[in-house]
N, C-alpha and C positions, 0 to 999 in steps of 0.2 A: 659692459659695466667696468668702470675704472675706479679702483679703491686704493687708498694708501693706508696700510696697516700701521700700527703703533711703532713698529721697529723701522719704519721708513722705507719698507720694501713695497714696490708697486705691484698690485695684482690686477691685470688687465681683464681677465675673463674667469668665470666660474663655470661649473658643471651646469648643463641644461637638464630638464626633466628626463629627456631621452637618454642622457648619459647615466643618470641615476638608475633608470630602468634597466639598461644593459648591465650595469654593475650588480644590481639586485638579482637579475636572472642568473648570473654566474654563481652567486652565493646560494640561491635556491636549488639550482641543479646539483651543486656540490653536496648539499644537505640531503637531497633526495637519493643520491647514490648511496650514502651511508644507511639510509632507511631501507633501501631495497636489499642490500646485502645482510642487514640485521634481521629483517622480518619476512622478506618475500623470496629470497634466493633459495634454490633447492638445498644447498648445504649451508647451514647456519654457522655463524662464527662462535661456536661454543666449545671448541677444542683448541689446545695449544698449537697444533699443526695448522688448523684452518686460520686461526687468528693472527699468527706470526708468519706463517709460510704459505698461506693461501692453498693449503692442502697439497702443495708441490705439484700443482696442475696448471700453473699460470702459463699464458701464451707469451710468445716473443714480443708481439706488438705492444700490449699493455705494459709489460715490464720495462721495455725499452723507453717508452714514453715517460713512464714514472721516473726512471733514472735520469733522463734528460731534464725533466721538471725539477727533480730533487737537487741536481748539481748546478742549476742555473737559478740563482736567487734574485730577489728584487734588487739586492745590492749590485749584482752584475749588470742587470738591465739599465740601472740608473748610473752606475759608477763607470762602466766602460766608455760610454759616450763622453762623460766628463773628463776621463783620463786622456782621450784623444784630443779634446778641445784644449786642455790645459798643458799637457806634456808632450803631445805628439804620438806618433804611431809605433814607436819601438815596442810597446807592450803587445801589439798585435801578434808578435812572433811567439806568443804563448801557444799558438796553434801548431807549431812545429812538433812539440813532444807528444801531442795527442795519440798519434799512431803507435809510437813506441811504448806509451803507457798501456795501450790496449794489448799489444803483443806480450808485454811483460806480465800483465795480469793473466792472460790466457795460458802462458807457458809455465809461469813460476808459482803464483799464489793460488789461483782458483782451483787447480787440480788437488791441492792439499785439502782445502776446505770441502770440496765436493766429495773427496774420498771419505772424509771423516763424517760427513752429513750431520754437522752440528748446528744448533739453533743460534747460538751466540758465537761470534768470531773469537771472543775472549775465552771460550771453553778450550780453544786450541792451547792457550798459554798454560791452562791447568794440565792438559795431557802432556805437553812438552816439558813444562817446568814444574810449577807447583800452584796450589790454591792461592798463595800469597801473590804470586806474579799475576795470576788471573784477576785477583781483586784490584791490584794496582792498575792494570789495563782497563778494567771496567770503570773504575772511579775516574780515571783520566778522560775516558770517553764521555761520561755523564757530565762532568764539569764543563768539558768542551761544548757539548750541545746545550747545556743550560745557559751558557754565556752567548752562544751563537744564535739560538732561536730568537731571543728578544731583540737582537740587532737586526735580524732578518725581517722581523715584523715592523720594527720602528721606522726603518728607512722608507718603505712604501707608504706606511701610514702618514709619515711627514709629507710625502709628495701628494698623497690624497687630500690631506688637509690643505695643502697649498692651492690645489686646483678646484676645491669644492667649498672652502670656507668652513667645513664641518670641523668641530673641535677634535683634536687628536685623541683626547681622553674618551671621547664618545665612540669614534669609529674603531679604535683598536679592540676594545672588548667585544664588540658586535662581531667583527670578522673572526677573531680568535675563537669565540664560542662556537661558531659554525664549524670551524676546523676541528675543534675538540669533539664536537658532536658527532661528525661522520667518522672520525678516527676511532672514537670510543665504541661506537656501535658496530661499524663495518669491518674493523680490523684491516689486514693487509690488502684484501681485495678492494675494499672501499677506497683505501688510500691510492692504490694503483690505478683504478679506473677514474677516480677524481683527478689524479695527476695527468692522465691521458687527456681528459677534457681541458685541463688547465694548460697543458703543453700546446694544444691547438690555439687556444686564446693568446698565449704568450707569443707564439710565432706569428699569428695573424696580426696582432697589435704592432709588433716590430716591423713586419713586412710592409704594412700599410703606411706607417709613419715614414719609413725609409723611402719608399717609392714616391709618396706625395711630396716629401721634403725635396727630393732630387728634382722633381718636375718644377716645383715652385722656384727653385734657385737657378734653373736654366739647364739642367742636365748633368750627367757625370763629369763631363769635361770641365765644367765650371767648378764643380766640387774639387776636382783634382788640381786644377790650376791655382785656385785660391789657397788650398792647403799647401802646395808646393812653394808658392811665393812666401808664405809665412814660416817656412822651415819645418812644418809639422810632419812631412813625409820622411820618416827615418826608420829604416828596417835593419840595417847592418852596422850598428855601432860596435865595432870590434875591440873597443877599449877593454883591456884585461884588468883594470883597476877594480877590485871588489867593492869599493865604496861608492862607485857610480850607481845611481838608483836603478836605471834600466839600461842594459846593454844586450846585445844579441846572446852573449854567453849566459848571463844570469836569468834572462827571460825564457830562454829555451832550455838550457841544461838545468838550472836551478828549479825552474817550474816543473820540470819532469818529475823530480822527487816530491814536490808538493802535491801534484795530481796523483802520483802513485800512492802516496799516503792517504789521500782523500778517497781513492777508489779501491785499491787492492785489499786493504786490511780494515776498511771502514765497515762497521756493523750494518749500515744501511745497504751498502753494496753487496756484502756477503749474504745478507738475508734475502735479497731479491734474486740474486743468482741461484741460490739454493732452492728458491721457489720454482725453478724451471725443472722439468722432468729429466733432462739429460744435460751433460756438460757441453755438448755440441750446441744446443740451443742457447745455453748460457753464454758461450763465446760469441754467437751471432748477436746476442743482446748487447754485449760489450762493444762490438763493432758498430752497431747502430747508435749506441751512446756516444761513441767518439765522433761519428759523423754529425749527430745532432748538435753536440757542443760546438763543433767546428763551424756549423752553419749559423747558430745563434750568436756566437762570439764575433764572427766575421761581420754579420749584419749590424750588431750593436756598435762595433768599432767604426764601421763605415758611416753609421748614423751620426757619430760624433763629428766626423768630417763634414757631413751635411749641415749640422748645426753651426759649425764654424763658418762654412761658406754663406750661411744665411745671415749671421751676425758679424761678418768679417770687419765691418767698419763701424759697428756700434755694439760693443761688448756689454751685455746686460748685467754682468757682474760688476764692472767698473762703474756703471751708472746706478748701481744699487736697485736696478729693476728686480733682481733676485738677490737673495742673501749670499749664496755660495754656488760653486760650480755644480754641486750635486743636484741642484734644482733646475739645471739647464734643460733636461729632456722634457719634464712636465711643462715648463714654460713654453718650450718650442712647440709641443703638441697643441697647447691651447692657442698659440698664435696661428697655426695652419689649419685649425679644425673648422673654420667657417665653411669651407667647401665640402666637408664630409660630416654631416650631422651624426652624432653618436660616436665619432672617432675618440674623443677623450674618454668616454665610457669603456670602449673596447680596449684602448691603451691601458687604462688603470686596471681593467680586469685582468689584462695580461701580466702587469707588474705585480698585482696582488695574488694572482694565480701562482706566480713563481714563489712568492713568499709563503703562500698556504701550503704548497707542495713541499717546500723545505721544512716547514713546521710539522706537517702531518708525518713526513718521513722521519723526522727527528723524534717525534712523540712515539711512533710505532717501534722504531729501533731501540730507543731508550727503554721502552717497556720490556722488550725482549731481554735486554742486558740486565735490567733491575730484577726481573722475575727469575731468569735462569742463573744469574751469577751472585745475586745478593739474597734473594728470598728462598728459592728452592733448596739451596744447600743448608740453610738454617732450620727449615721445617723437617723434623725427623720422620713424621708419619707420611704415608703416601697421600698425594693430592689428587682428587678426581679432576677429570678434564673440565667439567662444568665449573667447579670451584676455582680451578686455575684461570679459566676464562674470565670469571667475575673479578678475580684479583687484578688481572691485567687491565681490565676496563677501568677499575678504580684508580690504578696507577696512572693511566692516560689522563683521566680527568684531573688528578691531583697535580701531576707535573705540568699539565697544560695550564692550570690555574696559576701556578707559581711563575710560569714563563710570562703570562699576561701581566702579572704584578711587576715583574722585572722590567718590562717594557717601559714603565714609568720611571724606573731608576736610570735606564739608558738615556732618557731625555736630559737628565741632569749631569751626565758624565760626558761632557762635550767632546773629548778626544777619543772616546771609545769607538765610535763608528769609524773614524778615520784610521784608528789603529787596529781595527778588526782583523784584517787579513795578516797583518804583521804578528799579532798575538796568536793566530791560528798555527803558526809554525812552531810554537812552543810544544804543543801536544802532538802535532803531526809527525815531526822528526823522531820524537821519542817512541811513539807506537810503532812506526814503520821500522825503526832500528831494532826493537825488541822482537817483533815478528820475524824479521829478516835474520836476526841472530839465531832464532830457533830453527828456521828452515834451511839455512845455508851452512851453519856451523854445528855439527853433531857434538863437538867438544863442550859447547856452552852448557852451563848448569843453571840452576834456579838462582843461586846467589849472584852469579854474573849478570843474569837478565834483570834481576831486581836492582842491582847497583847501576847497571847501564841505563835502565829506564829512568830512574830517579835523578841521577847526575846529569843525564842528557836534558831532561826537562828543566832542571835548575839552571844549567848553564845557558841554554837558549833563552829561558825566561829572563835571566839577568841581562842578556844582550838586548832582547826585544823591549823590555820595560825601560831599561836605561835609554835606549834609542828614542822611545816615544816621549820620555820626559825631556830629553834634549831638544827634540822637535818642538814640543809645546812651549819651551822656554825660548825658542828662537835661536838656539845654538846650532842647529842643523837646518839648512834651507836648501831647497831643490830648485834648479833653474827651470823656469816656465817658458812656453812659447809666447811670442808677442801678440798683443791684442790692440785694437784701435777703437776710438770713439769719435773719429772725425766725421762720420756720417750720421751721428745722432741728432735728434731734434733739439732745439734750444732748451725746452723745458726739462729734458733729460740731462743735458749738460749742466744745467744750473743745480741739479740735485746731486752732483758728483763731488761736492766739496768734502774733502777728507779731513777728519778730525786730527788735531795735533797729536803726534806720538812722541813720547819721551825717548831719547836715544838709549839704546841698550848696549851695554858693554858685552861684546861677544866673547865667549870662552871656547877654547878648543876642546871638544868632547873626546872621550877615549876613542882610540881607533876602532875597537870592537863595536862601539855604538854607531859608527858611521858605515859599517858594512851594510850593503843592500839587504833588505828584508827578503829578497828572492832567494838568498842563500841559507836562510834560517833552517829549513827543513833538512837540507843536505848536511848542515853542521850538526843538527840533532841526530841524524842517522849515523854519521861517522862516529860521534861521541858515544852513542849507545852501544854500537858494535865493538868499538875499541875497548871501552871500559869493561863491557861484558866479557870479552875474551880474556883480558888481563886478569880480572877477578876470578874467572872460571879456572884458569891455569894455576892461580895461586891457592885455590880451594878444592883441589882434586877434580879435574875435568872429567867429563863422561868419556867412556870408550865408544868410538863411533859404531862398533858392531853391536853395542847394547841398546842403541837408539832405534826404535821402530821406524822403518823407512816411510811409512804412511805419514809420519810427522815431518819429513824432510822433502824439500821441493824436488820434483823429478829431474831437474836440471843437474843435480849433483849425484844422482843415483849411480851413475857409471863409475864414479870416483871412490865409492864406498867400499871398504874391505868386505870380503865375503864372510859369511858365518853359516854354520850348519843349521842352526835353529835360531830364528829371530823371535823377539818378543812380539806377540800378537796384540793388536789394538784392544781386543776385548780384555786381555790380561791387564793392560794399562788402566782401562776404565774400572775394572773390578778392584784392582789394587788401590786406585784412588779412593774408592768408596770404602773399602775395608780398613786401609791403613793410610790415611791421607798424609800423616807426618812422615812415615817411613818411605812413602812413594813420592815425596815432594820433589825428588830429583831422581834422575836415572842412575841407579846404583850399580856399582861394579858387581859382576857375577863371578864368584870364585869357582 
């Protein structure tokens, strides 16, 4: 079927009944997993430990699969091939820092969280600094996730609408309701095992499309040759100019801090690692996560080169066959799907699985933060486990409904999807900086942490938002790799008439706006730590010997001064409960 939609975009093929069946089976299985853990599992999800931590008995395999699914969203599956097609392969070097991030997590951050055995990672900020700093971290995380989840759902929903003809406003609530359903009923165990199913679907879809596309184009040699001829193969751009969009330095070194912030102090990561019975198994889980991300990123990037090799002489964006580069992968799948019945259904199941896993992880981790950091401290009387479980289920349903509503706002905020990753650096650098300030610098106090976190977020926010405005106005443009329409059919060439565009007077944006978004997290970390230390030393810093070593990373323990009697962790917790104001900072002991 060949249809021309009202926006002038050609849609050559739509889902078959088999594709819809495959997609429907994925949704049904996801829902059934939630039903099983809610009603039929031996241990019901009616306690805080079971609902948020899986009873701390989860195995390496499901937790690893859940983390992989959580950190690979539909944005990545659709965006990485488009990035290779439009800008070339320099971005593939994001794989370099993965191993270093895993080692850093295992040696620096995870031992602290595991020793404390806390439910919310932001509880650490209370133990180390104050309730106010904890509240700041929790709010930053909640805002980040409430903005992130709608984007994660919108992108694959738009692709699904493209290949099925089903209205975006219809498919989004249906899919989200299924996710909210199994997350609400089954807690962490349902989320983890559903993520495991969705990880297999995600990998299966990408592998099939990659292999089939390579065969159709004539083999890996053809893919490599056509990509090399177009100048897309670029891995070691050693330019040290920080305003260049992607270089070896910012993609590897800058992305190290972005991934470190996304993994090491993120509530979703901490919550799953603490669900493991031992820290050894948690470290194995992190290793598998790194390998899984390495695999899916490599395959997605290679698929982008396969797509270019397929359309190397007839660019579907230039001919308006599709509206923008983000639609390349769904269009490509529909074009090669004739030889494999059900392939589009498998592929879209994989893309939506990535989105659902990110959404369910976000809902579950936000529930833990909201309950532990915002609700429990306010309620004076003891809360029964059954009542706590009920409150958390209500929270999941409520914030899930809000996220569904925000999906429709994303649709009208055109540059938001494009700017999503850039905006993520605003909160990532601030949070990583505050946590690192607490773990590495015993002199830091609550005032320093609060000032560092707020000023860091404000500074990076100013850079990021200013940059996106400059890009939207056309003041900042990035060079793209060449495309061709020489091999297109006549009817496609006739449809490429470009509308007249009024000349725009280019302005030179501020230098800070032109800095690559890959540096945003590092800028945020450095700002938070620097400001935090300066303010701490100006407002009576802590004495290192008075800070409980459990709150400091093991990496610096050998450098700490000795003390005959150290403050015990239980004293910290009791002091926080009895005198929250007095114990908001580590006080000097006379």
